[in-house]
Predicted model as a PDB file, atoms N, CA, C, CB and O in Angstrom, pLDDT in the B-factor column:
MODEL        1                                                                  
ATOM      1  N   MET A   1     189.003 101.344  -3.407  1.00 54.00           N  
ATOM      2  CA  MET A   1     187.546 101.831  -3.008  1.00 54.00           C  
ATOM      3  C   MET A   1     187.655 102.295  -0.822  1.00 54.00           C  
ATOM      4  CB  MET A   1     186.146  99.976  -3.540  1.00 54.00           C  
ATOM      5  O   MET A   1     187.251 101.482   0.010  1.00 54.00           O  
ATOM      6  N   SER A   2     188.150 103.427  -0.499  1.00 66.00           N  
ATOM      7  CA  SER A   2     187.520 103.921   0.245  1.00 66.00           C  
ATOM      8  C   SER A   2     186.758 102.761   1.557  1.00 66.00           C  
ATOM      9  CB  SER A   2     186.693 104.679  -0.687  1.00 66.00           C  
ATOM     10  O   SER A   2     185.907 101.872   1.518  1.00 66.00           O  
ATOM     11  N   GLU A   3     187.618 103.376   2.636  1.00 75.00           N  
ATOM     12  CA  GLU A   3     187.375 103.515   3.994  1.00 75.00           C  
ATOM     13  C   GLU A   3     185.879 103.614   4.384  1.00 75.00           C  
ATOM     14  CB  GLU A   3     188.093 104.669   4.447  1.00 75.00           C  
ATOM     15  O   GLU A   3     185.092 102.873   4.973  1.00 75.00           O  
ATOM     16  N   LYS A   4     185.855 104.081   4.164  1.00 77.00           N  
ATOM     17  CA  LYS A   4     183.973 104.512   4.668  1.00 77.00           C  
ATOM     18  C   LYS A   4     182.120 104.495   3.298  1.00 77.00           C  
ATOM     19  CB  LYS A   4     184.245 106.811   5.211  1.00 77.00           C  
ATOM     20  O   LYS A   4     180.894 104.560   3.208  1.00 77.00           O  
ATOM     21  N   GLY A   5     183.710 104.325   2.474  1.00 78.00           N  
ATOM     22  CA  GLY A   5     182.863 103.390   1.046  1.00 78.00           C  
ATOM     23  C   GLY A   5     182.502 102.672   0.927  1.00 78.00           C  
ATOM     24  O   GLY A   5     181.481 102.448   0.277  1.00 78.00           O  
ATOM     25  N   SER A   6     183.671 101.390   1.941  1.00 87.00           N  
ATOM     26  CA  SER A   6     183.586 100.150   2.447  1.00 87.00           C  
ATOM     27  C   SER A   6     182.651  99.775   3.757  1.00 87.00           C  
ATOM     28  CB  SER A   6     184.879  99.858   2.683  1.00 87.00           C  
ATOM     29  O   SER A   6     181.926  98.792   3.909  1.00 87.00           O  
ATOM     30  N   GLU A   7     182.852 100.650   4.467  1.00 90.00           N  
ATOM     31  CA  GLU A   7     181.710 101.457   5.731  1.00 90.00           C  
ATOM     32  C   GLU A   7     180.318 101.169   5.089  1.00 90.00           C  
ATOM     33  CB  GLU A   7     181.903 103.524   5.949  1.00 90.00           C  
ATOM     34  O   GLU A   7     179.873 100.022   5.150  1.00 90.00           O  
ATOM     35  N   THR A   8     179.698 102.040   4.552  1.00 91.00           N  
ATOM     36  CA  THR A   8     178.147 101.485   4.339  1.00 91.00           C  
ATOM     37  C   THR A   8     178.780 101.068   3.495  1.00 91.00           C  
ATOM     38  CB  THR A   8     176.704 102.236   4.092  1.00 91.00           C  
ATOM     39  O   THR A   8     179.814 101.635   3.849  1.00 91.00           O  
ATOM     40  N   LEU A   9     179.161 100.366   2.362  1.00 92.00           N  
ATOM     41  CA  LEU A   9     178.443  98.951   1.522  1.00 92.00           C  
ATOM     42  C   LEU A   9     177.663  98.176   2.585  1.00 92.00           C  
ATOM     43  CB  LEU A   9     179.713  97.739   0.791  1.00 92.00           C  
ATOM     44  O   LEU A   9     176.471  97.995   2.835  1.00 92.00           O  
ATOM     45  N   ASP A  10     179.659  97.524   3.473  1.00 92.00           N  
ATOM     46  CA  ASP A  10     178.340  96.836   4.526  1.00 92.00           C  
ATOM     47  C   ASP A  10     177.054  97.124   5.172  1.00 92.00           C  
ATOM     48  CB  ASP A  10     178.721  96.582   5.511  1.00 92.00           C  
ATOM     49  O   ASP A  10     176.398  96.257   5.748  1.00 92.00           O  
ATOM     50  N   LYS A  11     176.677  98.450   5.061  1.00 93.00           N  
ATOM     51  CA  LYS A  11     175.898  98.729   6.801  1.00 93.00           C  
ATOM     52  C   LYS A  11     174.750  99.045   5.116  1.00 93.00           C  
ATOM     53  CB  LYS A  11     176.670 100.645   8.658  1.00 93.00           C  
ATOM     54  O   LYS A  11     173.548  99.191   5.335  1.00 93.00           O  
ATOM     55  N   ILE A  12     175.093  99.097   4.045  1.00 94.00           N  
ATOM     56  CA  ILE A  12     173.058  98.489   3.047  1.00 94.00           C  
ATOM     57  C   ILE A  12     173.337  96.878   2.837  1.00 94.00           C  
ATOM     58  CB  ILE A  12     172.614  99.425   0.584  1.00 94.00           C  
ATOM     59  O   ILE A  12     172.416  96.063   2.880  1.00 94.00           O  
ATOM     60  N   LYS A  13     174.611  96.538   2.622  1.00 96.00           N  
ATOM     61  CA  LYS A  13     173.993  94.986   2.615  1.00 96.00           C  
ATOM     62  C   LYS A  13     173.498  93.926   4.505  1.00 96.00           C  
ATOM     63  CB  LYS A  13     175.624  93.995   1.655  1.00 96.00           C  
ATOM     64  O   LYS A  13     172.923  92.837   4.520  1.00 96.00           O  
ATOM     65  N   THR A  14     173.820  94.477   5.407  1.00 96.00           N  
ATOM     66  CA  THR A  14     173.996  94.669   6.730  1.00 96.00           C  
ATOM     67  C   THR A  14     171.505  94.460   7.074  1.00 96.00           C  
ATOM     68  CB  THR A  14     175.244  96.847   7.037  1.00 96.00           C  
ATOM     69  O   THR A  14     170.760  93.694   7.684  1.00 96.00           O  
ATOM     70  N   TRP A  15     171.335  95.926   6.029  1.00 96.00           N  
ATOM     71  CA  TRP A  15     169.706  96.600   6.563  1.00 96.00           C  
ATOM     72  C   TRP A  15     168.975  95.848   4.687  1.00 96.00           C  
ATOM     73  CB  TRP A  15     169.679  99.396   6.879  1.00 96.00           C  
ATOM     74  O   TRP A  15     167.901  96.065   4.126  1.00 96.00           O  
ATOM     75  N   LEU A  16     169.745  95.289   4.420  1.00 97.00           N  
ATOM     76  CA  LEU A  16     169.282  94.490   2.791  1.00 97.00           C  
ATOM     77  C   LEU A  16     168.639  92.885   3.654  1.00 97.00           C  
ATOM     78  CB  LEU A  16     171.292  94.060   1.264  1.00 97.00           C  
ATOM     79  O   LEU A  16     167.617  92.200   3.632  1.00 97.00           O  
ATOM     80  N   ILE A  17     169.645  92.889   4.177  1.00 98.00           N  
ATOM     81  CA  ILE A  17     169.657  90.843   5.179  1.00 98.00           C  
ATOM     82  C   ILE A  17     168.222  90.784   6.117  1.00 98.00           C  
ATOM     83  CB  ILE A  17     171.522  90.557   6.952  1.00 98.00           C  
ATOM     84  O   ILE A  17     167.401  89.897   6.352  1.00 98.00           O  
ATOM     85  N   LEU A  18     168.397  92.418   6.579  1.00 98.00           N  
ATOM     86  CA  LEU A  18     167.704  92.436   7.543  1.00 98.00           C  
ATOM     87  C   LEU A  18     166.083  92.603   7.568  1.00 98.00           C  
ATOM     88  CB  LEU A  18     168.280  93.255   8.127  1.00 98.00           C  
ATOM     89  O   LEU A  18     165.161  92.415   8.362  1.00 98.00           O  
ATOM     90  N   LEU A  19     166.230  92.955   6.551  1.00 98.00           N  
ATOM     91  CA  LEU A  19     164.977  93.835   5.899  1.00 98.00           C  
ATOM     92  C   LEU A  19     164.814  91.748   5.731  1.00 98.00           C  
ATOM     93  CB  LEU A  19     165.232  95.523   4.012  1.00 98.00           C  
ATOM     94  O   LEU A  19     164.423  90.901   6.535  1.00 98.00           O  
ATOM     95  N   LEU A  20     165.301  91.657   4.399  1.00 98.00           N  
ATOM     96  CA  LEU A  20     165.052  90.035   3.564  1.00 98.00           C  
ATOM     97  C   LEU A  20     164.292  89.498   4.662  1.00 98.00           C  
ATOM     98  CB  LEU A  20     166.621  88.875   3.136  1.00 98.00           C  
ATOM     99  O   LEU A  20     163.260  88.867   4.434  1.00 98.00           O  
ATOM    100  N   MET A  21     164.733  89.704   5.900  1.00 98.00           N  
ATOM    101  CA  MET A  21     164.369  88.407   6.853  1.00 98.00           C  
ATOM    102  C   MET A  21     163.178  88.621   7.167  1.00 98.00           C  
ATOM    103  CB  MET A  21     165.161  88.150   8.170  1.00 98.00           C  
ATOM    104  O   MET A  21     162.225  87.860   7.005  1.00 98.00           O  
ATOM    105  N   VAL A  22     163.192  90.034   7.790  1.00 98.00           N  
ATOM    106  CA  VAL A  22     161.393  90.395   7.833  1.00 98.00           C  
ATOM    107  C   VAL A  22     160.750  90.197   7.436  1.00 98.00           C  
ATOM    108  CB  VAL A  22     160.798  91.137   7.730  1.00 98.00           C  
ATOM    109  O   VAL A  22     159.877  89.871   8.240  1.00 98.00           O  
ATOM    110  N   ILE A  23     160.292  90.106   6.032  1.00 98.00           N  
ATOM    111  CA  ILE A  23     159.879  89.944   4.631  1.00 98.00           C  
ATOM    112  C   ILE A  23     159.790  88.904   4.083  1.00 98.00           C  
ATOM    113  CB  ILE A  23     160.490  90.474   3.889  1.00 98.00           C  
ATOM    114  O   ILE A  23     159.031  88.522   3.192  1.00 98.00           O  
ATOM    115  N   GLY A  24     160.886  88.233   4.827  1.00 98.00           N  
ATOM    116  CA  GLY A  24     160.226  86.596   4.633  1.00 98.00           C  
ATOM    117  C   GLY A  24     158.752  85.656   5.830  1.00 98.00           C  
ATOM    118  O   GLY A  24     157.600  85.236   5.728  1.00 98.00           O  
ATOM    119  N   ILE A  25     160.033  85.799   7.012  1.00 98.00           N  
ATOM    120  CA  ILE A  25     159.057  86.088   8.278  1.00 98.00           C  
ATOM    121  C   ILE A  25     157.253  86.487   8.388  1.00 98.00           C  
ATOM    122  CB  ILE A  25     159.755  87.305   8.861  1.00 98.00           C  
ATOM    123  O   ILE A  25     156.435  86.002   9.169  1.00 98.00           O  
ATOM    124  N   LEU A  26     156.972  87.826   7.004  1.00 98.00           N  
ATOM    125  CA  LEU A  26     155.733  88.404   7.199  1.00 98.00           C  
ATOM    126  C   LEU A  26     155.044  87.639   5.556  1.00 98.00           C  
ATOM    127  CB  LEU A  26     155.868  90.412   7.413  1.00 98.00           C  
ATOM    128  O   LEU A  26     153.850  87.358   5.455  1.00 98.00           O  
ATOM    129  N   GLY A  27     155.803  87.464   4.697  1.00 98.00           N  
ATOM    130  CA  GLY A  27     155.208  86.420   4.226  1.00 98.00           C  
ATOM    131  C   GLY A  27     155.042  85.025   4.712  1.00 98.00           C  
ATOM    132  O   GLY A  27     153.999  84.833   4.088  1.00 98.00           O  
ATOM    133  N   TYR A  28     155.243  83.877   5.342  1.00 97.00           N  
ATOM    134  CA  TYR A  28     155.028  83.222   5.550  1.00 97.00           C  
ATOM    135  C   TYR A  28     154.112  83.957   6.364  1.00 97.00           C  
ATOM    136  CB  TYR A  28     155.802  82.462   5.670  1.00 97.00           C  
ATOM    137  O   TYR A  28     153.290  84.552   5.667  1.00 97.00           O  
ATOM    138  N   GLY A  29     154.018  84.063   7.130  1.00 94.00           N  
ATOM    139  CA  GLY A  29     152.532  83.993   7.948  1.00 94.00           C  
ATOM    140  C   GLY A  29     151.685  84.336   7.155  1.00 94.00           C  
ATOM    141  O   GLY A  29     150.743  83.549   7.245  1.00 94.00           O  
ATOM    142  N   ILE A  30     151.405  85.504   6.016  1.00 94.00           N  
ATOM    143  CA  ILE A  30     150.155  85.929   5.156  1.00 94.00           C  
ATOM    144  C   ILE A  30     149.975  84.378   4.798  1.00 94.00           C  
ATOM    145  CB  ILE A  30     150.407  87.180   3.687  1.00 94.00           C  
ATOM    146  O   ILE A  30     149.034  83.682   5.179  1.00 94.00           O  
ATOM    147  N   ALA A  31     151.199  83.900   3.882  1.00 94.00           N  
ATOM    148  CA  ALA A  31     150.478  82.674   4.022  1.00 94.00           C  
ATOM    149  C   ALA A  31     150.233  81.335   4.252  1.00 94.00           C  
ATOM    150  CB  ALA A  31     150.255  82.624   3.587  1.00 94.00           C  
ATOM    151  O   ALA A  31     149.606  80.496   3.605  1.00 94.00           O  
ATOM    152  N   VAL A  32     151.013  81.273   5.585  1.00 92.00           N  
ATOM    153  CA  VAL A  32     150.240  80.207   6.792  1.00 92.00           C  
ATOM    154  C   VAL A  32     148.076  81.273   6.916  1.00 92.00           C  
ATOM    155  CB  VAL A  32     151.799  80.493   9.236  1.00 92.00           C  
ATOM    156  O   VAL A  32     147.119  80.542   6.662  1.00 92.00           O  
ATOM    157  N   TYR A  33     147.845  82.445   7.201  1.00 90.00           N  
ATOM    158  CA  TYR A  33     147.627  82.486   7.211  1.00 90.00           C  
ATOM    159  C   TYR A  33     146.611  82.475   5.948  1.00 90.00           C  
ATOM    160  CB  TYR A  33     148.082  82.682   7.874  1.00 90.00           C  
ATOM    161  O   TYR A  33     145.609  82.602   6.652  1.00 90.00           O  
ATOM    162  N   VAL A  34     146.262  82.440   5.082  1.00 91.00           N  
ATOM    163  CA  VAL A  34     145.649  82.368   4.207  1.00 91.00           C  
ATOM    164  C   VAL A  34     145.375  81.179   3.697  1.00 91.00           C  
ATOM    165  CB  VAL A  34     146.033  83.012   3.571  1.00 91.00           C  
ATOM    166  O   VAL A  34     144.383  80.919   3.017  1.00 91.00           O  
ATOM    167  N   THR A  35     146.329  80.352   4.040  1.00 92.00           N  
ATOM    168  CA  THR A  35     146.525  78.769   3.825  1.00 92.00           C  
ATOM    169  C   THR A  35     145.446  78.359   4.604  1.00 92.00           C  
ATOM    170  CB  THR A  35     147.989  78.044   4.325  1.00 92.00           C  
ATOM    171  O   THR A  35     144.287  78.039   4.339  1.00 92.00           O  
ATOM    172  N   ILE A  36     146.323  78.476   5.977  1.00 89.00           N  
ATOM    173  CA  ILE A  36     144.542  77.796   7.076  1.00 89.00           C  
ATOM    174  C   ILE A  36     143.443  78.864   7.488  1.00 89.00           C  
ATOM    175  CB  ILE A  36     144.972  77.107   9.021  1.00 89.00           C  
ATOM    176  O   ILE A  36     142.274  78.478   7.497  1.00 89.00           O  
ATOM    177  N   GLY A  37     143.760  80.323   7.868  1.00 81.00           N  
ATOM    178  CA  GLY A  37     142.230  81.265   7.974  1.00 81.00           C  
ATOM    179  C   GLY A  37     141.909  81.328   9.350  1.00 81.00           C  
ATOM    180  O   GLY A  37     142.465  81.167  10.436  1.00 81.00           O  
ATOM    181  N   ASP A  38     141.458  81.449   9.162  1.00 77.00           N  
ATOM    182  CA  ASP A  38     140.398  81.419  10.593  1.00 77.00           C  
ATOM    183  C   ASP A  38     139.469  81.808  10.979  1.00 77.00           C  
ATOM    184  CB  ASP A  38     140.630  81.729  11.453  1.00 77.00           C  
ATOM    185  O   ASP A  38     139.167  82.813  11.623  1.00 77.00           O  
ATOM    186  N   LYS A  39     138.725  80.651  10.424  1.00 76.00           N  
ATOM    187  CA  LYS A  39     137.556  79.910  11.114  1.00 76.00           C  
ATOM    188  C   LYS A  39     136.356  80.705  12.101  1.00 76.00           C  
ATOM    189  CB  LYS A  39     138.287  78.871  12.032  1.00 76.00           C  
ATOM    190  O   LYS A  39     135.230  81.002  11.702  1.00 76.00           O  
ATOM    191  N   GLY A  40     136.928  80.976  13.554  1.00 78.00           N  
ATOM    192  CA  GLY A  40     136.343  81.719  14.021  1.00 78.00           C  
ATOM    193  C   GLY A  40     135.695  80.356  15.332  1.00 78.00           C  
ATOM    194  O   GLY A  40     136.368  79.614  16.047  1.00 78.00           O  
ATOM    195  N   PRO A  41     134.463  80.459  15.233  1.00 78.00           N  
ATOM    196  CA  PRO A  41     134.089  79.507  16.488  1.00 78.00           C  
ATOM    197  C   PRO A  41     133.748  78.987  15.769  1.00 78.00           C  
ATOM    198  CB  PRO A  41     133.283  79.654  17.666  1.00 78.00           C  
ATOM    199  O   PRO A  41     133.223  79.153  14.669  1.00 78.00           O  
ATOM    200  N   PRO A  42     134.231  77.777  16.774  1.00 73.00           N  
ATOM    201  CA  PRO A  42     133.382  76.225  16.651  1.00 73.00           C  
ATOM    202  C   PRO A  42     131.680  76.438  16.162  1.00 73.00           C  
ATOM    203  CB  PRO A  42     133.362  75.348  18.489  1.00 73.00           C  
ATOM    204  O   PRO A  42     130.944  77.407  16.349  1.00 73.00           O  
ATOM    205  N   ALA A  43     131.471  75.428  15.631  1.00 77.00           N  
ATOM    206  CA  ALA A  43     130.237  74.957  15.168  1.00 77.00           C  
ATOM    207  C   ALA A  43     129.225  74.897  16.400  1.00 77.00           C  
ATOM    208  CB  ALA A  43     130.438  73.564  14.473  1.00 77.00           C  
ATOM    209  O   ALA A  43     128.551  75.843  16.808  1.00 77.00           O  
ATOM    210  N   TRP A  44     129.249  73.735  16.859  1.00 76.00           N  
ATOM    211  CA  TRP A  44     128.380  73.007  17.335  1.00 76.00           C  
ATOM    212  C   TRP A  44     129.020  73.422  18.640  1.00 76.00           C  
ATOM    213  CB  TRP A  44     128.208  71.531  16.839  1.00 76.00           C  
ATOM    214  O   TRP A  44     130.068  74.022  18.878  1.00 76.00           O  
ATOM    215  N   ASN A  45     128.141  72.958  19.356  1.00 72.00           N  
ATOM    216  CA  ASN A  45     126.915  73.898  20.727  1.00 72.00           C  
ATOM    217  C   ASN A  45     126.732  72.467  21.942  1.00 72.00           C  
ATOM    218  CB  ASN A  45     124.509  74.485  19.726  1.00 72.00           C  
ATOM    219  O   ASN A  45     125.599  71.987  21.961  1.00 72.00           O  
ATOM    220  N   TYR A  46     127.568  71.947  22.710  1.00 70.00           N  
ATOM    221  CA  TYR A  46     127.048  70.586  23.216  1.00 70.00           C  
ATOM    222  C   TYR A  46     126.768  71.696  24.837  1.00 70.00           C  
ATOM    223  CB  TYR A  46     128.518  68.805  23.186  1.00 70.00           C  
ATOM    224  O   TYR A  46     127.980  71.895  24.920  1.00 70.00           O  
ATOM    225  N   GLY A  47     126.268  72.396  25.913  1.00 71.00           N  
ATOM    226  CA  GLY A  47     125.008  73.685  25.836  1.00 71.00           C  
ATOM    227  C   GLY A  47     126.734  73.181  27.102  1.00 71.00           C  
ATOM    228  O   GLY A  47     127.697  72.418  27.026  1.00 71.00           O  
ATOM    229  N   ALA A  48     126.209  74.155  28.052  1.00 70.00           N  
ATOM    230  CA  ALA A  48     126.795  73.662  29.596  1.00 70.00           C  
ATOM    231  C   ALA A  48     126.869  72.435  30.692  1.00 70.00           C  
ATOM    232  CB  ALA A  48     126.300  74.353  30.278  1.00 70.00           C  
ATOM    233  O   ALA A  48     125.753  72.176  31.144  1.00 70.00           O  
ATOM    234  N   ILE A  49     127.733  71.773  31.122  1.00 63.00           N  
ATOM    235  CA  ILE A  49     128.104  70.725  31.965  1.00 63.00           C  
ATOM    236  C   ILE A  49     128.711  71.150  32.796  1.00 63.00           C  
ATOM    237  CB  ILE A  49     128.703  69.781  31.532  1.00 63.00           C  
ATOM    238  O   ILE A  49     129.625  71.975  32.775  1.00 63.00           O  
ATOM    239  N   SER A  50     128.276  70.650  33.545  1.00 60.00           N  
ATOM    240  CA  SER A  50     129.521  71.544  35.528  1.00 60.00           C  
ATOM    241  C   SER A  50     130.665  70.649  35.626  1.00 60.00           C  
ATOM    242  CB  SER A  50     128.524  71.285  37.846  1.00 60.00           C  
ATOM    243  O   SER A  50     130.689  69.420  35.690  1.00 60.00           O  
ATOM    244  N   ASP A  51     131.280  71.206  35.626  1.00 63.00           N  
ATOM    245  CA  ASP A  51     132.755  70.372  35.608  1.00 63.00           C  
ATOM    246  C   ASP A  51     133.007  69.729  37.715  1.00 63.00           C  
ATOM    247  CB  ASP A  51     134.487  72.061  34.890  1.00 63.00           C  
ATOM    248  O   ASP A  51     133.782  69.007  38.342  1.00 63.00           O  
ATOM    249  N   VAL A  52     131.537  70.765  38.059  1.00 64.00           N  
ATOM    250  CA  VAL A  52     132.185  70.387  39.772  1.00 64.00           C  
ATOM    251  C   VAL A  52     131.945  69.160  39.796  1.00 64.00           C  
ATOM    252  CB  VAL A  52     131.464  71.084  41.249  1.00 64.00           C  
ATOM    253  O   VAL A  52     131.408  68.903  38.719  1.00 64.00           O  
ATOM    254  N   PRO A  53     132.055  68.021  40.558  1.00 61.00           N  
ATOM    255  CA  PRO A  53     131.205  66.368  40.012  1.00 61.00           C  
ATOM    256  C   PRO A  53     130.153  65.596  40.583  1.00 61.00           C  
ATOM    257  CB  PRO A  53     132.086  65.230  40.024  1.00 61.00           C  
ATOM    258  O   PRO A  53     129.390  64.682  40.268  1.00 61.00           O  
ATOM    259  N   GLY A  54     130.644  66.943  42.351  1.00 64.00           N  
ATOM    260  CA  GLY A  54     128.981  67.260  42.558  1.00 64.00           C  
ATOM    261  C   GLY A  54     127.455  67.446  41.777  1.00 64.00           C  
ATOM    262  O   GLY A  54     126.282  67.145  41.996  1.00 64.00           O  
ATOM    263  N   GLU A  55     128.265  68.146  40.720  1.00 63.00           N  
ATOM    264  CA  GLU A  55     126.813  68.764  40.571  1.00 63.00           C  
ATOM    265  C   GLU A  55     126.225  67.741  39.078  1.00 63.00           C  
ATOM    266  CB  GLU A  55     126.933  70.879  40.215  1.00 63.00           C  
ATOM    267  O   GLU A  55     125.102  67.411  38.699  1.00 63.00           O  
ATOM    268  N   SER A  56     128.192  67.385  38.325  1.00 61.00           N  
ATOM    269  CA  SER A  56     126.922  66.941  37.568  1.00 61.00           C  
ATOM    270  C   SER A  56     126.257  65.878  37.384  1.00 61.00           C  
ATOM    271  CB  SER A  56     126.981  67.106  36.621  1.00 61.00           C  
ATOM    272  O   SER A  56     126.354  64.900  38.125  1.00 61.00           O  
ATOM    273  N   PRO A  57     125.427  65.949  36.272  1.00 64.00           N  
ATOM    274  CA  PRO A  57     124.439  64.168  36.256  1.00 64.00           C  
ATOM    275  C   PRO A  57     124.821  63.359  36.178  1.00 64.00           C  
ATOM    276  CB  PRO A  57     123.598  63.643  35.427  1.00 64.00           C  
ATOM    277  O   PRO A  57     124.421  62.227  36.447  1.00 64.00           O  
ATOM    278  N   PHE A  58     125.866  63.801  35.711  1.00 63.00           N  
ATOM    279  CA  PHE A  58     127.813  62.172  35.109  1.00 63.00           C  
ATOM    280  C   PHE A  58     128.222  61.592  36.115  1.00 63.00           C  
ATOM    281  CB  PHE A  58     129.858  62.846  34.493  1.00 63.00           C  
ATOM    282  O   PHE A  58     128.746  60.479  36.123  1.00 63.00           O  
ATOM    283  N   SER A  59     128.022  62.281  37.036  1.00 62.00           N  
ATOM    284  CA  SER A  59     128.791  62.530  39.145  1.00 62.00           C  
ATOM    285  C   SER A  59     128.483  60.801  39.565  1.00 62.00           C  
ATOM    286  CB  SER A  59     127.209  64.174  40.845  1.00 62.00           C  
ATOM    287  O   SER A  59     129.283  59.907  39.841  1.00 62.00           O  
ATOM    288  N   THR A  60     127.020  60.795  39.478  1.00 65.00           N  
ATOM    289  CA  THR A  60     126.437  59.873  40.210  1.00 65.00           C  
ATOM    290  C   THR A  60     126.458  58.215  39.543  1.00 65.00           C  
ATOM    291  CB  THR A  60     125.030  60.463  40.411  1.00 65.00           C  
ATOM    292  O   THR A  60     127.445  57.839  38.912  1.00 65.00           O  
ATOM    293  N   GLU A  61     125.446  57.441  39.731  1.00 67.00           N  
ATOM    294  CA  GLU A  61     125.173  56.567  39.413  1.00 67.00           C  
ATOM    295  C   GLU A  61     123.119  55.919  39.603  1.00 67.00           C  
ATOM    296  CB  GLU A  61     126.347  56.008  40.073  1.00 67.00           C  
ATOM    297  O   GLU A  61     122.519  54.981  40.130  1.00 67.00           O  
ATOM    298  N   PRO A  62     122.783  57.178  38.777  1.00 66.00           N  
ATOM    299  CA  PRO A  62     121.261  56.901  38.116  1.00 66.00           C  
ATOM    300  C   PRO A  62     120.413  55.812  39.663  1.00 66.00           C  
ATOM    301  CB  PRO A  62     121.523  55.635  36.075  1.00 66.00           C  
ATOM    302  O   PRO A  62     120.883  54.674  39.663  1.00 66.00           O  
ATOM    303  N   VAL A  63     119.451  56.021  40.707  1.00 65.00           N  
ATOM    304  CA  VAL A  63     119.081  55.472  41.088  1.00 65.00           C  
ATOM    305  C   VAL A  63     118.215  54.654  41.018  1.00 65.00           C  
ATOM    306  CB  VAL A  63     119.134  55.809  41.443  1.00 65.00           C  
ATOM    307  O   VAL A  63     117.206  55.281  40.695  1.00 65.00           O  
ATOM    308  N   LYS A  64     117.834  52.992  41.186  1.00 64.00           N  
ATOM    309  CA  LYS A  64     116.754  52.583  40.727  1.00 64.00           C  
ATOM    310  C   LYS A  64     115.476  51.999  41.857  1.00 64.00           C  
ATOM    311  CB  LYS A  64     117.257  51.613  39.792  1.00 64.00           C  
ATOM    312  O   LYS A  64     114.401  51.591  41.417  1.00 64.00           O  
TER     313      LYS A  64                                                      
ENDMDL                                                                          
END                                                                             
């Protein structure tokens, strides 16, 4: 085989390996998305509780 033919075969092998890697990564991502999915926002709603300690109803002891 000539050198030019050998170089062309090497380039084809390189691109084939690269494409197989990309297809594998995309396939894995699609498989994970299908099995786990996107469930959207959670269904629970606890309301808004202030984060600032002085404003939270749970920050101080109730007056007796």
